[in-house]
Structures are given as C-alpha cells and as structure tokens.
VEXKOL-554174 format. One record per atom (N, C-alpha, C): x, y, z; residue in one letter. Coordinates in steps of 0.2 Angstrom, whole numbers, plus 5000, padded with zeros to 4 digits. Layout:
N
XYZA
...
This chain:
55
559349915371M
559849905366M
560149845370M
560249785366L
560249725367L
561249725368L
561449675373P
562049685373P
562549645367P
563049635365P
563449635359P
563449565360P
563549535365F
563449445364F
562949425362F
562449435365I
561849425360I
561749445351I
561749495352I
561849515344I
562349475341I
562949445343E
563349405339E
563049345339E
562749315346Q
562349235343Q
561749225339Q
561549305338I
560949305334I
561349305325I
561649335325R
562049375319R
562449275317R
562649225322K
562949175319K
562349125317K
561649135320R
561149075321R
560949105311R
560849155312E
560749165302E
561149155300E
561749155300E
562249135294E
562349045294E
562149015300E
562148945299E
561448945296E
560948965297E
560148945293E
560448975285E
560849025284R
560849025277R
561348985273R
561848945275A
562148905276A
561848835274A
561448815278N
560948775278N
560348765271N
559948835271Y
559648835266Y
559948845260Y
559648775255E
559948745248E
559648775243E
559648805238Q
559148845232Q
559148785227Q
558548815224P
558548745218P
559048765213P
559148725211R
559648735202R
559448675199R
559548705193L
559448695185L
559948655181L
560148605177E
560648615176E
560448615166E
560648665165L
560648685157L
561048605153L
560548595147P
560848535145P
561448585137P
562048565140L
562348615135L
562848555129L
562948605124P
563448545118P
564048515119P
564248475117P
565048455120P
565348525117P
565948555119P
566348605119P
566748595109P
566748535107G
567048535100G
566348515096G
565948535098M
565348515090M
565448595088M
565148595081P
565148665080P
564348685081P
564448735081R
563648775081R
563148785076R
562448765076R
562048765070R
561748825072R
561748885066E
561448925068E
560748945063E
560448975068P
559648975065P
559548995059P
559048975055P
558949005046P
558849065047P
559049085044R
558949165042R
558349175036R
557949245038E
557349265035E
557749305031E
557349325022E
557649355020E
557249405024E
557449485021E
557149525023E
556549545027E
556449555035P
555649545039P
555649605036P
555049595036S
554449665033S
554249705037S
554549765037R
554349825041R
553949885041R
553749885045G
553149925045G
553149995051G
552650035049V
552750105054V
551850095057V
552050115063V
551350135068V
551250205070V
550550205071I
550550285070I
550050265077I
550250305082L
549750315087L
549550395088L
548850395089D
548550455087D
548150465096D
548450515099L
548050505107L
547450575105L
C-alpha cells in the first residue's frame, strides 16, 4: 500500500494533466437570432408499404 502523500501527489498530477489536455472543438455556423426559420418543403403523403419477413 502506498503512503497517503504519494497517492495525493499522483492525484494532483492526473488533475494537472486533465486540465492541460484540450479537446478539439467545432464551431457550428448558427443563423443570427432575429432571422425567421425556413422550414423544409413538405412532401405529400409519403408512400408507405408493408414488409413481411418469413424466417
């Protein structure tokens, strides 16, 4: 078993490594807040079908 001060040192080093590790970020191009939203054109009733799986 390791002495408590060594465990504390290891924990501090791990926290410092996590703080220094920077994950890549992606900025999304969002429209300005005042612009009206465009809704995608709606299709007429989509054709639906039945699928039968016979095992």
